Jmol script that loads the backbone (N, CA, C; Angstrom):
load data "model"
ATOM      1  N   UNK A   1      -1.696  -5.101  -9.357  1.00  0.00           N
ATOM      2  CA  UNK A   1      -3.407  -5.468  -8.676  1.00  0.00           C
ATOM      3  C   UNK A   1      -3.170  -4.696  -7.123  1.00  0.00           C
ATOM      4  N   UNK A   2      -4.013  -3.954  -6.700  1.00  0.00           N
ATOM      5  CA  UNK A   2      -3.925  -3.803  -5.755  1.00  0.00           C
ATOM      6  C   UNK A   2      -4.500  -4.863  -4.543  1.00  0.00           C
ATOM      7  N   UNK A   3      -4.320  -5.080  -3.364  1.00  0.00           N
ATOM      8  CA  UNK A   3      -4.862  -5.775  -2.799  1.00  0.00           C
ATOM      9  C   UNK A   3      -5.172  -5.074  -1.238  1.00  0.00           C
ATOM     10  N   UNK A   4      -6.089  -4.794  -0.809  1.00  0.00           N
ATOM     11  CA  UNK A   4      -6.543  -4.075   0.285  1.00  0.00           C
ATOM     12  C   UNK A   4      -6.955  -5.089   1.935  1.00  0.00           C
ATOM     13  N   UNK A   5      -6.353  -4.887   2.785  1.00  0.00           N
ATOM     14  CA  UNK A   5      -6.481  -5.654   3.670  1.00  0.00           C
ATOM     15  C   UNK A   5      -7.722  -5.314   4.723  1.00  0.00           C
ATOM     16  N   UNK A   6      -8.725  -5.861   4.984  1.00  0.00           N
ATOM     17  CA  UNK A   6      -9.065  -5.003   5.934  1.00  0.00           C
ATOM     18  C   UNK A   6      -9.232  -5.968   7.369  1.00  0.00           C
ATOM     19  N   UNK A   7      -8.760  -6.840   7.342  1.00  0.00           N
ATOM     20  CA  UNK A   7      -8.926  -7.665   8.546  1.00  0.00           C
ATOM     21  C   UNK A   7      -8.091  -8.638   8.885  1.00  0.00           C
ATOM     22  N   UNK A   8      -6.933  -8.735  10.514  1.00  0.00           N
ATOM     23  CA  UNK A   8      -6.130  -9.682  10.186  1.00  0.00           C
ATOM     24  C   UNK A   8      -6.059 -10.708  11.558  1.00  0.00           C
ATOM     25  N   UNK A   9      -6.111 -11.590  11.321  1.00  0.00           N
ATOM     26  CA  UNK A   9      -6.547 -12.743  12.530  1.00  0.00           C
ATOM     27  C   UNK A   9      -5.384 -13.542  12.641  1.00  0.00           C
ATOM     28  N   UNK A  10      -4.709 -13.938  13.642  1.00  0.00           N
ATOM     29  CA  UNK A  10      -3.227 -14.238  14.264  1.00  0.00           C
ATOM     30  C   UNK A  10      -4.331 -15.839  14.702  1.00  0.00           C
ATOM     31  N   UNK A  11      -3.798 -16.789  14.356  1.00  0.00           N
ATOM     32  CA  UNK A  11      -4.118 -18.493  14.804  1.00  0.00           C
ATOM     33  C   UNK A  11      -2.582 -19.448  14.684  1.00  0.00           C
ATOM     34  N   UNK A  12      -3.384 -20.344  14.766  1.00  0.00           N
ATOM     35  CA  UNK A  12      -2.182 -21.495  15.630  1.00  0.00           C
ATOM     36  C   UNK A  12      -1.752 -21.618  13.910  1.00  0.00           C
ATOM     37  N   UNK A  13      -2.107 -21.351  12.767  1.00  0.00           N
ATOM     38  CA  UNK A  13      -1.003 -21.733  11.348  1.00  0.00           C
ATOM     39  C   UNK A  13      -0.719 -20.284  10.724  1.00  0.00           C
ATOM     40  N   UNK A  14      -0.179 -19.136  11.825  1.00  0.00           N
ATOM     41  CA  UNK A  14      -0.178 -18.457  11.032  1.00  0.00           C
ATOM     42  C   UNK A  14      -0.833 -16.881  11.139  1.00  0.00           C
ATOM     43  N   UNK A  15      -0.772 -16.334  10.174  1.00  0.00           N
ATOM     44  CA  UNK A  15      -2.093 -15.089  10.117  1.00  0.00           C
ATOM     45  C   UNK A  15      -3.000 -15.534   9.123  1.00  0.00           C
ATOM     46  N   UNK A  16      -4.052 -14.750   9.359  1.00  0.00           N
ATOM     47  CA  UNK A  16      -5.114 -14.787   7.899  1.00  0.00           C
ATOM     48  C   UNK A  16      -5.089 -13.318   7.875  1.00  0.00           C
ATOM     49  N   UNK A  17      -4.818 -12.811   6.207  1.00  0.00           N
ATOM     50  CA  UNK A  17      -5.281 -12.047   6.138  1.00  0.00           C
ATOM     51  C   UNK A  17      -6.831 -12.134   5.071  1.00  0.00           C
ATOM     52  N   UNK A  18      -7.886 -11.334   5.267  1.00  0.00           N
ATOM     53  CA  UNK A  18      -8.377 -11.291   4.720  1.00  0.00           C
ATOM     54  C   UNK A  18      -8.744  -9.496   4.070  1.00  0.00           C
ATOM     55  N   UNK A  19      -8.532  -9.935   2.551  1.00  0.00           N
ATOM     56  CA  UNK A  19      -8.997  -8.834   1.833  1.00  0.00           C
ATOM     57  C   UNK A  19     -10.512  -8.208   1.484  1.00  0.00           C
ATOM     58  N   UNK A  20      -9.946  -6.823   0.947  1.00  0.00           N
ATOM     59  CA  UNK A  20     -11.426  -5.922   0.736  1.00  0.00           C
ATOM     60  C   UNK A  20     -12.318  -6.763   0.027  1.00  0.00           C
ATOM     61  N   UNK A  21     -11.748  -7.426  -0.647  1.00  0.00           N
ATOM     62  CA  UNK A  21     -12.644  -8.545  -1.921  1.00  0.00           C
ATOM     63  C   UNK A  21     -13.373  -9.356  -1.501  1.00  0.00           C
ATOM     64  N   UNK A  22     -12.589  -9.825   0.096  1.00  0.00           N
ATOM     65  CA  UNK A  22     -13.844 -11.378   0.673  1.00  0.00           C
ATOM     66  C   UNK A  22     -13.070 -12.092   0.340  1.00  0.00           C
ATOM     67  N   UNK A  23     -11.625 -12.427  -0.344  1.00  0.00           N
ATOM     68  CA  UNK A  23     -10.600 -13.628  -0.003  1.00  0.00           C
ATOM     69  C   UNK A  23      -9.795 -13.538   0.729  1.00  0.00           C
ATOM     70  N   UNK A  24      -9.078 -14.563   1.064  1.00  0.00           N
ATOM     71  CA  UNK A  24      -7.996 -14.634   2.512  1.00  0.00           C
ATOM     72  C   UNK A  24      -6.824 -14.976   2.053  1.00  0.00           C
ATOM     73  N   UNK A  25      -5.929 -14.487   2.489  1.00  0.00           N
ATOM     74  CA  UNK A  25      -4.613 -15.208   2.558  1.00  0.00           C
ATOM     75  C   UNK A  25      -3.934 -15.762   3.848  1.00  0.00           C
ATOM     76  N   UNK A  26      -3.430 -16.905   3.730  1.00  0.00           N
ATOM     77  CA  UNK A  26      -2.370 -17.387   4.698  1.00  0.00           C
ATOM     78  C   UNK A  26      -1.368 -17.609   5.132  1.00  0.00           C
ATOM     79  N   UNK A  27      -0.443 -16.832   5.990  1.00  0.00           N
ATOM     80  CA  UNK A  27       0.689 -16.795   6.026  1.00  0.00           C
ATOM     81  C   UNK A  27       1.566 -17.644   7.124  1.00  0.00           C
ATOM     82  N   UNK A  28       2.105 -18.753   6.884  1.00  0.00           N
ATOM     83  CA  UNK A  28       2.970 -19.312   7.767  1.00  0.00           C
ATOM     84  C   UNK A  28       4.371 -18.594   8.196  1.00  0.00           C
ATOM     85  N   UNK A  29       4.564 -18.902   9.507  1.00  0.00           N
ATOM     86  CA  UNK A  29       5.927 -18.132   9.731  1.00  0.00           C
ATOM     87  C   UNK A  29       6.160 -16.584   9.437  1.00  0.00           C
ATOM     88  N   UNK A  30       4.968 -16.295   9.946  1.00  0.00           N
ATOM     89  CA  UNK A  30       5.223 -14.549   9.716  1.00  0.00           C
ATOM     90  C   UNK A  30       6.093 -13.715  10.165  1.00  0.00           C
ATOM     91  N   UNK A  31       6.489 -14.102  11.164  1.00  0.00           N
ATOM     92  CA  UNK A  31       7.517 -13.538  12.244  1.00  0.00           C
ATOM     93  C   UNK A  31       8.992 -13.479  11.028  1.00  0.00           C
ATOM     94  N   UNK A  32       9.130 -14.395  10.301  1.00  0.00           N
ATOM     95  CA  UNK A  32      10.028 -14.305   9.285  1.00  0.00           C
ATOM     96  C   UNK A  32       9.913 -12.824   8.444  1.00  0.00           C
ATOM     97  N   UNK A  33       9.427 -12.771   7.715  1.00  0.00           N
ATOM     98  CA  UNK A  33       8.996 -11.182   7.713  1.00  0.00           C
ATOM     99  C   UNK A  33       9.354  -9.596   8.240  1.00  0.00           C
ATOM    100  N   UNK A  34       9.069  -9.607   9.538  1.00  0.00           N
ATOM    101  CA  UNK A  34       9.321  -8.332  10.499  1.00  0.00           C
ATOM    102  C   UNK A  34      11.000  -8.077  10.805  1.00  0.00           C
ATOM    103  N   UNK A  35      11.217  -6.619  10.646  1.00  0.00           N
ATOM    104  CA  UNK A  35      12.293  -6.774  10.578  1.00  0.00           C
ATOM    105  C   UNK A  35      12.655  -5.433  11.980  1.00  0.00           C
ATOM    106  N   UNK A  36      13.778  -5.458  12.330  1.00  0.00           N
ATOM    107  CA  UNK A  36      13.980  -3.720  13.055  1.00  0.00           C
ATOM    108  C   UNK A  36      13.596  -2.946  12.692  1.00  0.00           C
ATOM    109  N   UNK A  37      13.539  -2.012  13.453  1.00  0.00           N
ATOM    110  CA  UNK A  37      13.397  -0.401  13.530  1.00  0.00           C
ATOM    111  C   UNK A  37      14.264   0.134  12.507  1.00  0.00           C
ATOM    112  N   UNK A  38      14.944  -0.145  12.996  1.00  0.00           N
ATOM    113  CA  UNK A  38      16.593   0.651  12.423  1.00  0.00           C
ATOM    114  C   UNK A  38      16.371   1.056  11.119  1.00  0.00           C
ATOM    115  N   UNK A  39      16.911   1.810  10.531  1.00  0.00           N
ATOM    116  CA  UNK A  39      17.019   1.753   8.229  1.00  0.00           C
ATOM    117  C   UNK A  39      18.236   2.158   7.928  1.00  0.00           C
ATOM    118  N   UNK A  40      19.650   1.471   8.427  1.00  0.00           N
ATOM    119  CA  UNK A  40      20.839   1.306   8.125  1.00  0.00           C
ATOM    120  C   UNK A  40      20.259   0.713   6.869  1.00  0.00           C
ATOM    121  N   UNK A  41      21.991   1.000   6.361  1.00  0.00           N
ATOM    122  CA  UNK A  41      21.710   0.318   4.591  1.00  0.00           C
ATOM    123  C   UNK A  41      22.117  -1.184   4.376  1.00  0.00           C
ATOM    124  N   UNK A  42      22.335  -2.306   5.410  1.00  0.00           N
ATOM    125  CA  UNK A  42      22.399  -3.186   5.562  1.00  0.00           C
ATOM    126  C   UNK A  42      20.549  -3.526   5.583  1.00  0.00           C
ATOM    127  N   UNK A  43      19.851  -2.830   6.759  1.00  0.00           N
ATOM    128  CA  UNK A  43      18.651  -3.069   6.786  1.00  0.00           C
ATOM    129  C   UNK A  43      17.467  -2.790   5.398  1.00  0.00           C
ATOM    130  N   UNK A  44      18.366  -1.936   4.770  1.00  0.00           N
ATOM    131  CA  UNK A  44      17.340  -1.634   3.834  1.00  0.00           C
ATOM    132  C   UNK A  44      17.523  -3.345   2.853  1.00  0.00           C
ATOM    133  N   UNK A  45      18.874  -3.174   2.977  1.00  0.00           N
ATOM    134  CA  UNK A  45      18.942  -4.557   1.527  1.00  0.00           C
ATOM    135  C   UNK A  45      18.040  -5.612   2.130  1.00  0.00           C
ATOM    136  N   UNK A  46      18.065  -5.816   3.735  1.00  0.00           N
ATOM    137  CA  UNK A  46      17.387  -7.195   4.404  1.00  0.00           C
ATOM    138  C   UNK A  46      16.191  -6.738   4.002  1.00  0.00           C
ATOM    139  N   UNK A  47      15.224  -5.092   4.096  1.00  0.00           N
ATOM    140  CA  UNK A  47      14.419  -4.589   4.060  1.00  0.00           C
ATOM    141  C   UNK A  47      14.005  -5.098   2.339  1.00  0.00           C
ATOM    142  N   UNK A  48      14.537  -5.100   1.517  1.00  0.00           N
ATOM    143  CA  UNK A  48      14.280  -5.515  -0.003  1.00  0.00           C
ATOM    144  C   UNK A  48      14.054  -6.300  -0.012  1.00  0.00           C
ATOM    145  N   UNK A  49      14.570  -7.591   0.553  1.00  0.00           N
ATOM    146  CA  UNK A  49      15.311  -8.939   0.076  1.00  0.00           C
ATOM    147  C   UNK A  49      13.899  -9.433   0.827  1.00  0.00           C
ATOM    148  N   UNK A  50      13.336  -9.170   1.601  1.00  0.00           N
ATOM    149  CA  UNK A  50      12.277  -9.847   2.396  1.00  0.00           C
ATOM    150  C   UNK A  50      10.916  -9.690   2.422  1.00  0.00           C
ATOM    151  N   UNK A  51      10.660  -8.552   1.661  1.00  0.00           N
ATOM    152  CA  UNK A  51       9.477  -8.013   0.672  1.00  0.00           C
ATOM    153  C   UNK A  51       9.388  -8.533  -0.363  1.00  0.00           C
ATOM    154  N   UNK A  52      10.456  -9.069  -0.988  1.00  0.00           N
ATOM    155  CA  UNK A  52      10.237  -9.508  -1.834  1.00  0.00           C
ATOM    156  C   UNK A  52      10.234 -11.793  -1.707  1.00  0.00           C
ATOM    157  N   UNK A  53      10.509 -11.671  -0.089  1.00  0.00           N
ATOM    158  CA  UNK A  53      10.203 -13.060  -0.392  1.00  0.00           C
ATOM    159  C   UNK A  53       8.675 -12.987   0.485  1.00  0.00           C
ATOM    160  N   UNK A  54       8.057 -12.118   0.937  1.00  0.00           N
ATOM    161  CA  UNK A  54       6.644 -11.986   1.646  1.00  0.00           C
ATOM    162  C   UNK A  54       5.696 -11.764  -0.418  1.00  0.00           C
ATOM    163  N   UNK A  55       6.329 -11.079  -1.307  1.00  0.00           N
ATOM    164  CA  UNK A  55       5.347 -11.060  -1.983  1.00  0.00           C
ATOM    165  C   UNK A  55       5.401 -12.244  -2.793  1.00  0.00           C
ATOM    166  N   UNK A  56       6.405 -13.151  -2.718  1.00  0.00           N
ATOM    167  CA  UNK A  56       6.369 -13.771  -3.314  1.00  0.00           C
ATOM    168  C   UNK A  56       6.108 -15.509  -2.567  1.00  0.00           C
ATOM    169  N   UNK A  57       5.975 -14.967  -1.409  1.00  0.00           N
ATOM    170  CA  UNK A  57       4.570 -15.984  -0.181  1.00  0.00           C
ATOM    171  C   UNK A  57       3.277 -15.377  -1.048  1.00  0.00           C
ATOM    172  N   UNK A  58       3.281 -14.675  -0.721  1.00  0.00           N
ATOM    173  CA  UNK A  58       1.625 -14.314  -1.010  1.00  0.00           C
ATOM    174  C   UNK A  58       0.980 -14.139  -2.476  1.00  0.00           C
ATOM    175  N   UNK A  59       1.593 -14.015  -3.602  1.00  0.00           N
ATOM    176  CA  UNK A  59       0.808 -14.248  -4.533  1.00  0.00           C
ATOM    177  C   UNK A  59       1.597 -15.497  -5.095  1.00  0.00           C
ATOM    178  N   UNK A  60       2.382 -16.762  -4.699  1.00  0.00           N
ATOM    179  CA  UNK A  60       2.875 -18.184  -5.027  1.00  0.00           C
ATOM    180  C   UNK A  60       3.844 -17.624  -6.609  1.00  0.00           C
ATOM    181  N   UNK A  61       4.459 -16.245  -6.482  1.00  0.00           N
ATOM    182  CA  UNK A  61       5.240 -16.516  -7.553  1.00  0.00           C
ATOM    183  C   UNK A  61       6.383 -16.355  -7.010  1.00  0.00           C
ATOM    184  N   UNK A  62       7.573 -17.002  -7.968  1.00  0.00           N
ATOM    185  CA  UNK A  62       9.057 -17.171  -7.133  1.00  0.00           C
ATOM    186  C   UNK A  62       9.828 -16.195  -6.947  1.00  0.00           C
ATOM    187  N   UNK A  63      10.618 -15.905  -5.907  1.00  0.00           N
ATOM    188  CA  UNK A  63      11.469 -14.886  -5.775  1.00  0.00           C
ATOM    189  C   UNK A  63      12.220 -14.616  -7.341  1.00  0.00           C
ATOM    190  N   UNK A  64      12.547 -15.199  -7.423  1.00  0.00           N
ATOM    191  CA  UNK A  64      13.772 -15.402  -8.991  1.00  0.00           C
ATOM    192  C   UNK A  64      12.781 -14.426  -9.882  1.00  0.00           C
ATOM    193  N   UNK A  65      11.370 -14.552 -10.320  1.00  0.00           N
ATOM    194  CA  UNK A  65      10.842 -13.694 -10.706  1.00  0.00           C
ATOM    195  C   UNK A  65      10.337 -12.505 -10.204  1.00  0.00           C
ATOM    196  N   UNK A  66      10.056 -12.270  -9.630  1.00  0.00           N
ATOM    197  CA  UNK A  66       9.872 -10.809  -8.694  1.00  0.00           C
ATOM    198  C   UNK A  66      11.110  -9.769  -8.842  1.00  0.00           C
ATOM    199  N   UNK A  67      11.950 -10.595  -8.500  1.00  0.00           N
ATOM    200  CA  UNK A  67      13.309 -10.218  -8.682  1.00  0.00           C
ATOM    201  C   UNK A  67      14.041  -9.832 -10.417  1.00  0.00           C
ATOM    202  N   UNK A  68      13.226 -10.542 -11.182  1.00  0.00           N
ATOM    203  CA  UNK A  68      13.866  -9.889 -13.107  1.00  0.00           C
ATOM    204  C   UNK A  68      12.465  -8.863 -12.913  1.00  0.00           C
ATOM    205  N   UNK A  69      11.373  -8.940 -11.979  1.00  0.00           N
ATOM    206  CA  UNK A  69      10.786  -7.966 -12.517  1.00  0.00           C
ATOM    207  C   UNK A  69      10.995  -6.146 -12.061  1.00  0.00           C
ATOM    208  N   UNK A  70      11.115  -6.598 -10.810  1.00  0.00           N
ATOM    209  CA  UNK A  70      11.733  -5.125  -9.833  1.00  0.00           C
ATOM    210  C   UNK A  70      13.176  -5.684  -9.459  1.00  0.00           C
ATOM    211  N   UNK A  71      13.993  -5.604 -11.019  1.00  0.00           N
ATOM    212  CA  UNK A  71      15.275  -5.635 -10.137  1.00  0.00           C
ATOM    213  C   UNK A  71      15.851  -4.341  -9.550  1.00  0.00           C
ATOM    214  N   UNK A  72      15.350  -3.317 -10.398  1.00  0.00           N
ATOM    215  CA  UNK A  72      15.981  -1.734  -9.974  1.00  0.00           C
ATOM    216  C   UNK A  72      15.342  -1.406  -8.561  1.00  0.00           C
ATOM    217  N   UNK A  73      15.237  -2.099  -7.965  1.00  0.00           N
ATOM    218  CA  UNK A  73      14.188  -0.999  -6.411  1.00  0.00           C
ATOM    219  C   UNK A  73      15.524  -1.256  -5.748  1.00  0.00           C
ATOM    220  N   UNK A  74      16.630  -1.959  -5.619  1.00  0.00           N
ATOM    221  CA  UNK A  74      17.406  -1.851  -4.719  1.00  0.00           C
ATOM    222  C   UNK A  74      18.292  -0.722  -4.687  1.00  0.00           C
ATOM    223  N   UNK A  75      18.971  -0.798  -6.186  1.00  0.00           N
ATOM    224  CA  UNK A  75      19.831   0.173  -6.660  1.00  0.00           C
ATOM    225  C   UNK A  75      18.653   1.502  -6.956  1.00  0.00           C
ATOM    226  N   UNK A  76      17.741   1.854  -6.832  1.00  0.00           N
ATOM    227  CA  UNK A  76      17.020   3.048  -6.764  1.00  0.00           C
ATOM    228  C   UNK A  76      16.539   3.432  -5.417  1.00  0.00           C
ATOM    229  N   UNK A  77      16.546   2.784  -4.733  1.00  0.00           N
ATOM    230  CA  UNK A  77      16.496   2.875  -3.288  1.00  0.00           C
ATOM    231  C   UNK A  77      18.046   3.848  -3.007  1.00  0.00           C
ATOM    232  N   UNK A  78      18.670   3.442  -2.637  1.00  0.00           N
ATOM    233  CA  UNK A  78      20.468   3.143  -3.050  1.00  0.00           C
ATOM    234  C   UNK A  78      20.477   5.112  -3.469  1.00  0.00           C
ATOM    235  N   UNK A  79      20.299   4.990  -4.523  1.00  0.00           N
ATOM    236  CA  UNK A  79      20.281   6.095  -5.141  1.00  0.00           C
ATOM    237  C   UNK A  79      19.940   7.241  -4.632  1.00  0.00           C
ATOM    238  N   UNK A  80      18.390   7.085  -4.327  1.00  0.00           N
ATOM    239  CA  UNK A  80      17.485   8.020  -4.189  1.00  0.00           C
ATOM    240  C   UNK A  80      17.029   8.437  -2.859  1.00  0.00           C
ATOM    241  N   UNK A  81      17.062   7.251  -1.694  1.00  0.00           N
ATOM    242  CA  UNK A  81      17.078   7.037  -0.857  1.00  0.00           C
ATOM    243  C   UNK A  81      17.997   6.662   0.381  1.00  0.00           C
ATOM    244  N   UNK A  82      19.581   7.110   0.680  1.00  0.00           N
ATOM    245  CA  UNK A  82      20.779   6.321   1.008  1.00  0.00           C
ATOM    246  C   UNK A  82      20.498   6.298   1.958  1.00  0.00           C
ATOM    247  N   UNK A  83      19.957   6.597   2.603  1.00  0.00           N
ATOM    248  CA  UNK A  83      19.564   6.717   4.757  1.00  0.00           C
ATOM    249  C   UNK A  83      18.370   6.930   5.291  1.00  0.00           C
ATOM    250  N   UNK A  84      17.451   6.213   4.541  1.00  0.00           N
ATOM    251  CA  UNK A  84      16.268   6.479   5.173  1.00  0.00           C
ATOM    252  C   UNK A  84      15.450   5.311   4.361  1.00  0.00           C
ATOM    253  N   UNK A  85      14.184   5.022   5.210  1.00  0.00           N
ATOM    254  CA  UNK A  85      13.522   3.445   4.545  1.00  0.00           C
ATOM    255  C   UNK A  85      12.046   3.752   3.921  1.00  0.00           C
ATOM    256  N   UNK A  86      12.618   5.032   3.345  1.00  0.00           N
ATOM    257  CA  UNK A  86      11.283   4.849   2.069  1.00  0.00           C
ATOM    258  C   UNK A  86      12.137   4.587   0.629  1.00  0.00           C
ATOM    259  N   UNK A  87      11.315   3.985  -0.154  1.00  0.00           N
ATOM    260  CA  UNK A  87      11.093   3.328  -1.628  1.00  0.00           C
ATOM    261  C   UNK A  87      10.604   4.411  -2.898  1.00  0.00           C
ATOM    262  N   UNK A  88      10.980   4.287  -4.094  1.00  0.00           N
ATOM    263  CA  UNK A  88       9.945   4.931  -4.731  1.00  0.00           C
ATOM    264  C   UNK A  88       9.918   3.670  -5.733  1.00  0.00           C
ATOM    265  N   UNK A  89       8.631   3.474  -6.220  1.00  0.00           N
ATOM    266  CA  UNK A  89       9.013   2.659  -7.882  1.00  0.00           C
ATOM    267  C   UNK A  89       8.465   3.402  -8.925  1.00  0.00           C
ATOM    268  N   UNK A  90       9.409   3.683 -10.212  1.00  0.00           N
ATOM    269  CA  UNK A  90       9.105   4.429 -11.304  1.00  0.00           C
ATOM    270  C   UNK A  90       8.978   3.804 -12.150  1.00  0.00           C
ATOM    271  N   UNK A  91       7.769   4.382 -13.138  1.00  0.00           N
ATOM    272  CA  UNK A  91       7.947   4.162 -14.114  1.00  0.00           C
ATOM    273  C   UNK A  91       8.237   4.117 -15.641  1.00  0.00           C
ATOM    274  N   UNK A  92       8.433   3.126 -16.278  1.00  0.00           N
ATOM    275  CA  UNK A  92       9.280   3.312 -17.257  1.00  0.00           C
ATOM    276  C   UNK A  92       8.792   3.672 -18.180  1.00  0.00           C
TER     277      UNK A  92
END
end "model"
wireframe off; spacefill off
backbone 0.3
color backbone group
């Protein structure tokens, strides 16, 4: 599923993402999902874990389920892009 965010609004509850299809997603404590801009190996692992949490929050699916669905992202990033913030998902 692809969701395109067409509007982002900040309010006292967090941020509200308005999707292209008209649905809204509310994210509390959104600063939890932002990282520093450096992309060293430690940050790559943090980035992967943080985005798993974000996907979990947005989709209401547990982090464990997300990790079981995409466990190879971490290893794939280290192998293919050892010093960059770029990631690739491959179809098997």
